[in-house]
C-alpha positions as CSV (number, residue, x, y, z in Angstrom):
1,M,0.0,0.0,0.0
2,S,1.2,3.5,-0.8
3,A,2.1,5.9,2.0
4,S,-0.9,7.9,0.8
5,A,-3.8,5.5,0.9
6,P,-6.7,6.1,-1.5
7,R,-9.4,8.1,0.1
8,A,-12.5,8.4,-2.0
9,H,-16.1,8.6,-0.8
10,G,-19.1,8.2,-2.9
11,P,-20.1,6.1,-5.9
12,A,-17.8,5.3,-8.8
13,A,-20.2,6.9,-11.2
14,T,-21.5,10.5,-10.8
15,G,-22.0,11.8,-7.2
16,T,-20.0,13.7,-4.6
17,V,-16.5,12.5,-4.1
18,T,-13.6,13.6,-1.9
19,T,-10.2,12.8,-3.2
20,D,-6.5,13.5,-2.7
21,V,-5.5,12.5,-6.2
22,P,-4.3,15.9,-7.3
23,A,-2.1,16.3,-4.2
24,R,-0.7,12.9,-4.6
25,L,0.3,13.5,-8.2
26,D,1.9,16.9,-7.3
27,R,4.1,15.5,-4.5
28,L,5.6,12.7,-6.7
29,P,9.4,12.9,-7.3
30,W,10.6,12.8,-10.9
31,S,10.7,9.2,-12.2
32,R,10.9,6.9,-15.2
33,W,7.1,7.1,-15.3
34,H,7.3,10.9,-16.0
35,W,10.0,10.3,-18.7
36,M,7.6,8.0,-20.4
37,I,4.9,10.7,-20.4
38,V,7.3,13.3,-21.8
39,I,8.6,11.0,-24.6
40,G,5.1,9.6,-25.4
41,L,3.4,13.0,-25.6
42,G,6.0,15.6,-26.1
43,T,8.0,14.3,-29.0
44,V,5.2,15.0,-31.5
45,W,6.2,18.6,-31.6
46,I,9.5,17.5,-33.2
47,L,7.3,16.0,-35.9
48,D,5.4,19.2,-36.3
49,G,8.6,21.2,-36.7
50,L,10.0,18.7,-39.1
51,E,6.7,18.8,-41.1
52,V,6.4,22.6,-41.4
53,T,10.0,23.3,-42.1
54,T,10.3,20.5,-44.7
55,V,7.3,21.7,-46.7
56,G,8.7,25.2,-46.8
57,N,12.1,24.0,-48.0
58,I,10.8,21.6,-50.7
59,A,8.4,24.2,-52.2
60,G,10.9,25.0,-55.0
61,R,11.4,21.3,-55.8
62,L,7.7,20.5,-56.0
63,S,7.2,23.2,-58.6
64,E,10.0,21.9,-60.8
65,E,9.3,19.8,-63.9
66,G,9.8,16.1,-63.1
67,S,8.7,16.4,-59.4
68,G,5.7,14.2,-60.1
69,L,3.3,16.9,-59.0
70,S,1.8,19.7,-61.0
71,I,2.0,22.6,-58.6
72,T,3.7,26.0,-58.3
73,S,6.0,27.1,-55.5
74,A,3.5,29.9,-54.6
75,Q,0.7,27.3,-54.2
76,V,2.8,25.4,-51.8
77,T,3.8,28.3,-49.6
78,G,0.5,30.1,-50.1
79,V,-2.6,27.9,-50.6
80,A,-1.2,24.8,-49.0
81,A,0.3,26.7,-46.1
82,A,-3.0,28.5,-45.5
83,L,-4.9,25.2,-45.6
84,Y,-2.5,23.7,-43.1
85,V,-3.1,26.6,-40.8
86,A,-6.9,26.4,-41.3
87,G,-6.8,22.7,-40.6
88,A,-4.8,23.3,-37.4
89,C,-7.3,25.9,-36.1
90,A,-10.3,23.7,-36.9
91,G,-8.6,20.6,-35.5
92,A,-7.7,22.4,-32.2
93,L,-11.3,23.5,-31.7
94,F,-12.9,20.2,-32.7
95,F,-10.6,17.9,-30.8
96,G,-10.3,20.3,-27.9
97,W,-14.0,20.0,-27.3
98,L,-13.8,16.2,-27.6
99,T,-10.8,16.1,-25.3
100,D,-12.7,17.8,-22.4
101,R,-15.7,15.6,-23.1
102,F,-14.2,12.1,-23.7
103,G,-10.8,12.3,-22.0
104,R,-7.2,13.0,-22.9
105,K,-6.0,9.5,-23.8
106,K,-8.6,8.7,-26.4
107,L,-8.0,12.0,-28.2
108,F,-4.2,12.1,-28.1
109,M,-4.3,8.6,-29.8
110,V,-6.9,9.7,-32.3
111,T,-5.2,13.0,-33.3
112,L,-1.8,11.2,-33.8
113,V,-3.5,8.7,-36.1
114,V,-5.2,11.5,-38.1
115,Y,-1.8,13.2,-38.4
116,L,0.1,10.1,-39.5
117,S,-2.6,9.0,-42.0
118,A,-2.7,12.5,-43.6
119,T,1.1,12.8,-43.8
120,A,1.4,9.3,-45.4
121,L,-1.2,10.3,-48.0
122,T,0.5,13.6,-48.7
123,A,3.6,11.6,-49.7
124,L,1.4,9.9,-52.4
125,S,0.2,13.2,-53.9
126,F,-0.3,13.0,-57.7
127,N,-1.9,16.4,-58.2
128,S,-2.5,19.7,-56.4
129,W,-6.0,19.0,-55.0
130,W,-4.8,15.8,-53.4
131,F,-1.8,17.7,-51.9
132,F,-4.1,20.5,-50.6
133,T,-6.6,18.1,-49.1
134,F,-4.1,16.2,-47.1
135,R,-2.2,19.3,-46.0
136,F,-5.5,20.5,-44.4
137,L,-6.0,17.1,-42.7
138,T,-2.4,17.0,-41.5
139,G,-3.0,20.4,-39.9
140,F,-6.3,19.1,-38.5
141,G,-4.5,16.4,-36.7
142,I,-1.6,18.5,-35.4
143,G,-4.1,21.2,-34.1
144,G,-5.9,18.5,-32.1
145,E,-2.5,17.3,-30.7
146,Y,-1.9,20.8,-29.1
147,A,-5.2,20.7,-27.2
148,A,-5.1,17.0,-26.1
149,I,-1.4,16.8,-25.2
150,N,-0.8,20.1,-23.4
151,S,-3.8,19.4,-21.2
152,A,-2.6,15.9,-20.4
153,I,1.0,16.9,-19.7
154,D,0.0,19.6,-17.3
155,E,-2.3,17.3,-15.4
156,L,0.2,14.5,-15.1
157,I,3.4,16.4,-14.3
158,P,4.1,17.4,-10.7
159,A,3.6,21.1,-9.9
160,K,7.2,22.0,-9.2
161,Y,8.3,20.7,-12.6
162,R,5.3,21.7,-14.7
163,G,6.7,25.0,-16.1
164,R,10.1,23.7,-17.3
165,V,8.7,20.5,-18.7
166,D,5.9,22.3,-20.6
167,L,8.4,24.9,-22.0
168,I,11.0,22.4,-23.1
169,I,8.3,20.1,-24.7
170,N,6.8,23.0,-26.7
171,G,10.3,24.3,-27.6
172,S,11.2,20.8,-29.0
173,Y,9.3,21.9,-32.1
174,W,12.6,23.6,-33.1
175,L,14.5,20.3,-32.9
176,G,12.2,19.1,-35.7
177,A,12.8,22.4,-37.5
178,I,16.5,21.8,-37.4
179,G,16.0,18.3,-38.7
180,G,13.6,19.5,-41.4
181,A,16.1,22.1,-42.6
182,L,19.0,19.7,-42.8
183,L,16.9,16.8,-44.1
184,S,15.6,18.9,-47.0
185,I,19.2,19.6,-48.1
186,L,19.8,15.9,-48.3
187,M,16.5,14.9,-49.8
188,L,16.7,17.5,-52.5
189,D,20.1,16.4,-53.7
190,T,19.3,14.9,-57.1
191,S,22.6,13.0,-57.1
192,I,21.2,10.9,-54.2
193,F,17.4,10.9,-54.9
194,P,15.4,11.5,-58.1
195,K,13.3,14.6,-58.2
196,D,10.1,12.8,-57.8
197,L,11.2,10.6,-54.9
198,G,13.2,12.7,-52.4
199,W,10.4,15.0,-51.3
200,R,8.1,12.0,-50.8
201,L,10.6,10.2,-48.6
202,T,10.7,13.3,-46.3
203,F,7.0,12.8,-45.5
204,A,7.5,9.0,-45.2
205,L,10.2,9.5,-42.6
206,G,7.8,11.6,-40.6
207,V,5.3,8.7,-40.7
208,V,7.9,6.3,-39.5
209,L,8.9,8.5,-36.5
210,G,5.2,9.0,-35.7
211,L,4.6,5.3,-35.6
212,V,7.4,4.9,-33.0
213,I,5.8,7.6,-30.9
214,L,2.4,5.9,-31.3
215,L,3.9,2.7,-29.8
216,V,5.2,4.6,-26.8
217,R,2.0,6.6,-26.4
218,R,-0.1,3.5,-25.9
219,H,1.4,3.2,-22.4
220,V,0.6,6.8,-21.4
221,P,-2.5,6.7,-19.1
222,E,-5.6,8.8,-18.9
223,S,-5.4,11.9,-16.7
224,P,-6.6,10.9,-13.2
225,R,-7.8,14.5,-12.8
226,W,-10.1,14.0,-15.7
227,Q,-11.2,10.6,-14.4
228,F,-12.3,11.6,-11.0
229,I,-14.3,14.6,-12.2
230,H,-16.1,12.5,-14.9
231,G,-17.4,9.8,-12.7
232,R,-14.4,7.4,-12.8
233,G,-13.0,8.0,-9.4
234,E,-12.1,4.3,-8.8
235,D,-10.1,4.3,-12.0
236,A,-8.2,7.4,-10.9
237,E,-7.5,6.0,-7.4
238,A,-6.2,2.7,-8.9
239,L,-4.0,4.4,-11.4
240,V,-2.4,6.8,-8.9
241,S,-1.9,3.9,-6.4
242,S,-0.1,1.9,-9.1
243,V,2.2,4.8,-10.1
244,E,3.0,5.4,-6.4
245,R,4.0,1.7,-5.9
246,E,6.2,1.9,-9.1
247,I,7.9,5.0,-7.9
248,E,8.4,3.8,-4.3
249,Q,10.1,0.7,-5.8
250,E,12.3,2.8,-8.1
251,K,13.3,5.2,-5.3
252,G,13.6,2.6,-2.6
253,E,11.7,4.6,0.0
254,P,8.0,5.4,0.9
255,L,6.4,8.5,-0.4
256,P,5.2,11.2,2.0
257,R,1.5,11.5,2.7
258,A,-0.4,13.9,0.5
259,E,-1.4,17.0,2.5
260,S,-4.8,18.1,0.9
261,E,-8.1,16.8,-0.4
262,I,-10.7,18.2,-2.7
263,T,-14.5,17.5,-2.8
264,I,-16.1,17.6,-6.2
265,E,-19.5,16.8,-7.7
266,Q,-18.8,14.4,-10.5
267,R,-20.5,14.9,-13.9
268,K,-20.4,13.1,-17.2
269,S,-19.8,16.2,-19.4
270,I,-19.5,20.0,-19.3
271,G,-21.6,22.2,-21.7
272,F,-19.8,24.5,-24.1
273,G,-21.8,27.4,-22.9
274,L,-20.5,26.9,-19.3
275,I,-16.9,26.7,-20.7
276,A,-17.2,30.0,-22.6
277,K,-18.9,31.7,-19.6
278,T,-16.1,30.5,-17.3
279,V,-13.2,31.5,-19.5
280,F,-14.5,34.9,-20.5
281,G,-16.9,35.7,-17.7
282,R,-15.2,34.4,-14.6
283,Y,-11.6,34.9,-15.7
284,P,-11.7,37.9,-18.1
285,K,-8.2,39.1,-17.1
286,R,-6.7,35.7,-17.8
287,A,-8.5,35.6,-21.2
288,V,-6.9,39.0,-22.1
289,L,-3.5,37.7,-21.0
290,G,-3.9,34.6,-23.1
291,L,-4.9,36.6,-26.2
292,A,-2.0,39.1,-25.7
293,L,0.6,36.3,-25.3
294,F,-0.5,34.3,-28.3
295,I,-1.0,37.3,-30.7
296,G,2.3,38.8,-29.7
297,Q,4.4,35.7,-30.3
298,A,2.5,34.9,-33.5
299,F,3.3,38.2,-35.1
300,L,6.9,38.3,-33.9
301,Y,7.6,34.9,-35.5
302,N,6.0,36.0,-38.7
303,A,7.9,39.2,-38.7
304,I,11.1,37.2,-38.7
305,T,10.5,33.8,-40.2
306,F,7.9,34.6,-42.9
307,G,9.8,35.4,-46.0
308,F,13.0,34.3,-44.3
309,G,14.5,33.1,-47.5
310,A,13.5,36.2,-49.3
311,I,15.3,38.5,-46.8
312,L,18.5,36.5,-47.1
313,T,18.4,36.2,-50.9
314,T,17.2,39.7,-51.6
315,F,19.5,41.7,-49.3
316,Y,22.5,39.4,-48.9
317,D,22.5,37.3,-52.1
318,V,22.4,34.0,-50.2
319,P,21.7,31.2,-52.7
320,T,18.2,29.7,-52.4
321,G,19.8,26.3,-51.7
322,G,21.8,27.6,-48.8
323,T,19.0,29.2,-46.7
324,G,18.4,25.9,-44.9
325,Y,21.7,26.2,-43.1
326,Y,20.8,29.7,-41.7
327,F,17.4,28.4,-40.7
328,A,19.0,25.5,-38.8
329,V,21.1,28.0,-36.8
330,I,18.1,30.2,-35.7
331,A,16.1,27.0,-35.0
332,A,18.9,25.9,-32.6
333,G,18.5,29.3,-30.8
334,N,14.8,28.7,-30.5
335,F,15.3,25.3,-28.7
336,I,18.2,26.4,-26.4
337,G,16.0,29.3,-25.0
338,P,13.3,27.1,-23.3
339,L,16.0,24.5,-22.5
340,L,18.1,26.9,-20.4
341,L,15.4,29.3,-19.2
342,G,12.7,26.7,-18.4
343,K,13.7,26.1,-14.8
344,L,13.5,29.8,-14.0
345,F,9.8,29.8,-14.8
346,D,9.4,27.4,-11.8
347,T,11.9,29.2,-9.5
348,V,12.0,32.9,-10.3
349,G,8.3,32.7,-11.2
350,R,5.8,33.0,-14.0
351,R,5.1,36.7,-13.9
352,I,8.7,37.9,-14.0
353,M,9.9,35.3,-16.6
354,I,6.9,35.7,-19.0
355,A,7.1,39.5,-18.9
356,S,10.9,39.6,-19.2
357,T,11.2,37.1,-22.1
358,Y,8.5,38.9,-24.1
359,L,10.0,42.4,-23.4
360,L,13.6,41.3,-24.0
361,S,12.8,39.6,-27.3
362,G,10.8,42.7,-28.5
363,L,13.5,45.1,-27.5
364,L,16.2,43.0,-29.2
365,L,14.2,42.9,-32.3
366,F,13.8,46.7,-32.3
367,G,17.6,46.8,-32.0
368,T,18.0,44.4,-34.9
369,A,15.6,46.5,-37.0
370,W,17.7,49.6,-36.2
371,L,21.0,47.9,-37.2
372,F,19.3,46.5,-40.4
373,D,18.1,49.9,-41.3
374,R,21.6,51.3,-40.9
375,G,23.1,48.6,-43.2
376,S,25.3,47.4,-40.4
377,L,24.4,43.7,-40.7
378,S,25.6,40.8,-42.9
379,A,23.8,37.5,-43.4
380,M,25.8,36.0,-40.6
381,T,25.3,38.9,-38.1
382,L,21.6,39.2,-38.9
383,T,21.2,35.5,-38.2
384,A,23.2,36.0,-34.9
385,C,20.8,38.8,-34.0
386,W,17.8,36.6,-34.7
387,C,19.3,33.9,-32.5
388,A,19.5,36.3,-29.6
389,V,15.9,37.5,-30.2
390,L,14.5,34.0,-30.5
391,F,16.4,32.6,-27.5
392,F,14.0,34.7,-25.4
393,A,11.1,34.7,-27.7
394,S,10.9,30.9,-27.9
395,A,10.8,30.6,-24.1
396,G,8.1,33.3,-24.1
397,A,6.1,31.7,-26.9
398,S,6.2,28.3,-25.1
399,S,5.0,30.0,-21.9
400,A,1.9,31.2,-23.7
401,Y,0.9,27.5,-24.1
402,L,1.8,26.9,-20.5
403,T,-0.3,29.8,-19.3
404,V,-3.5,29.0,-21.0
405,S,-3.2,25.3,-20.0
406,E,-2.9,26.0,-16.3
407,V,-4.9,29.2,-15.5
408,F,-8.4,27.9,-16.3
409,P,-10.5,25.3,-14.5
410,M,-9.8,21.6,-15.3
411,E,-13.1,21.1,-17.1
412,T,-12.3,23.9,-19.6
413,R,-8.5,23.2,-20.1
414,A,-8.4,21.5,-23.5
415,M,-10.9,23.9,-25.0
416,A,-9.1,26.9,-23.6
417,I,-5.8,25.7,-25.1
418,A,-7.6,25.1,-28.4
419,F,-9.2,28.5,-28.5
420,F,-6.1,30.5,-27.8
421,Y,-4.0,28.3,-30.0
422,A,-6.5,28.6,-32.9
423,L,-6.6,32.4,-32.5
424,G,-2.8,32.7,-32.3
425,T,-2.2,30.3,-35.2
426,A,-4.8,32.2,-37.3
427,A,-3.1,35.5,-36.5
428,G,0.3,34.2,-37.4
429,G,-0.6,32.0,-40.3
430,I,-3.2,34.1,-42.0
431,S,-2.9,37.7,-40.8
432,G,0.8,37.6,-40.5
433,P,1.6,36.6,-44.1
434,L,-0.9,39.1,-45.4
435,V,0.9,41.9,-43.4
436,F,4.5,40.8,-43.9
437,A,4.6,39.1,-47.3
438,D,4.9,42.3,-49.4
439,L,7.1,44.0,-46.7
440,T,9.8,41.3,-46.5
441,E,9.8,40.6,-50.3
442,S,9.7,44.1,-51.6
443,G,13.5,44.6,-51.6
444,V,13.0,47.9,-49.8
445,V,14.9,48.1,-46.5
446,G,12.3,50.3,-44.9
447,D,9.6,47.8,-45.5
448,T,11.4,45.0,-43.8
449,V,12.3,47.3,-40.9
450,L,8.6,48.0,-40.5
451,A,7.8,44.3,-40.5
452,F,10.4,43.8,-37.7
453,Q,9.0,46.8,-35.7
454,I,5.4,45.5,-35.9
455,G,6.4,42.1,-34.4
456,A,8.6,43.8,-31.8
457,G,5.9,46.2,-30.8
458,L,3.3,43.5,-30.3
459,M,5.8,41.4,-28.3
460,C,6.6,44.3,-26.0
461,A,2.9,45.1,-25.5
462,A,2.2,41.4,-24.6
463,G,5.1,41.6,-22.1
464,L,3.6,44.7,-20.4
465,V,0.2,42.8,-20.2
466,A,2.0,39.9,-18.6
467,A,3.7,42.2,-16.1
468,F,0.3,43.2,-14.8
469,L,-1.9,40.2,-15.4
470,A,0.3,37.1,-15.3
471,V,-0.7,34.5,-12.7
472,N,1.9,33.4,-10.1
473,A,1.3,29.7,-10.9
474,E,4.7,28.4,-10.2
475,R,4.8,25.2,-7.9
476,R,1.1,25.5,-7.3
477,S,-1.5,22.8,-7.8
478,L,-3.7,23.3,-10.9
479,E,-6.7,23.1,-8.6
480,D,-5.3,26.0,-6.5
481,I,-4.6,28.1,-9.5
482,A,-8.1,27.7,-10.9
483,E,-10.9,26.1,-8.8
484,P,-12.6,23.2,-10.8
485,L,-16.1,24.0,-11.8
486,S,-17.2,20.7,-10.2
487,V,-15.9,21.6,-6.7
488,A,-18.7,21.1,-4.1
489,Q,-19.2,24.7,-3.1
490,A,-19.9,24.0,0.5
491,T,-16.3,22.7,0.9
492,A,-14.5,25.0,-1.5
493,P,-11.6,26.8,0.2
494,A,-12.4,30.5,0.8
495,S,-9.2,31.7,-0.8
496,A,-10.0,29.7,-4.0
497,S,-13.5,31.0,-4.2
498,A,-12.2,34.6,-3.8
499,S,-9.7,34.0,-6.6
500,G,-12.4,32.7,-8.9
501,A,-14.7,35.5,-8.2
502,S,-12.1,38.1,-8.9
503,G,-11.3,36.8,-12.3
504,I,-7.6,37.4,-11.7
């Protein structure tokens, strides 16, 4: 028996139940079980980075005669990219709603299967409409992944590690981007692969990696937090007890007793109207914070990375085939930021770190714009400046996902992630290109400077919003940060009720 014995009162189906499951999950030491969760759920962002970067880099090859696909480069980077973004937005909202209703595990399995199937079928594209259709469906699956996985990770990872784990996992997108940039150089080498085969193999490789992740993911459990709220209290107790026994055996010592309980009224499902009322009515300041963080990072990334190749080729005469090397460098900076700064979000605190990473990246981009306008930068030094900007920006952007996944009640978590992700993705993938495309490709220095300044300004504005509205969520239980809607009101802590009422 675990040192913290199961204590649940009430029926296994719906009813009123008192449980210490959240406290028991939060007091667990880091273990092999947690590594399994990180690998099974988090590594899909590497696939996302690989997917997006590869498509951008193979656009020129797809448009060439002999590629096996009748499509133009503009259609790949324009129509196909927009459809991928639209699919991601739709998938996040659709699967986010299903995740809150039917559980984390079912949906993070379904979304990965959708993603893998669509990617495999993209590799078999024989004309443009087929390619467009399965780019949309690939985005549909990856958008669902963001909602299902971020909610599951935050509910399974102990409170004191939650910030750094979430940041590093979301930042791992850029490991995939590095791989995609370098892989495209290899796969587009016609001395190794024919024109009509290399680009197909890049998609096929993504499928193979995804299948490996799927095998690991089968062992990732349902969220006990979701289980006890949705009338499966006995399953939650059994799962947590099993994990405790496994960790006690691994560590060779008993776990300390959990210190707190929560009493909730179990329910089968939560209506969408109640979710919307909670996010925007009960927590309006947190909703403003989420919008500011997502829109700021979306525009900053498009100010820099949209038309990336055009900036290098137009202003510095970098050959088209060589831009992948530069992209790999700034992608490395994007990953190193969350890796090195992630721990500080759990120690120094959310408010200070979120505000400072947003403000620093914005100010550094303003500085880069000034140097670029003066003609003081080369392709190498511009890339170095971008690395510095993105070192902080990537940690800030990852903290946007962390923020919206932990500051709203458990019953709304996946849907909240989906909403803010969809809005940020739409801003970055639709509004961003419309704003920045002509600016970065015009060949006029002042236009590109303006693009940088727009991104920098929105990032600084989001940093100021975070300075006033960010929630001090570090090392706190999710139930303490945002009281579950299902909490039995007679037993709810006075401090939690006050927090919920204030909307802070």
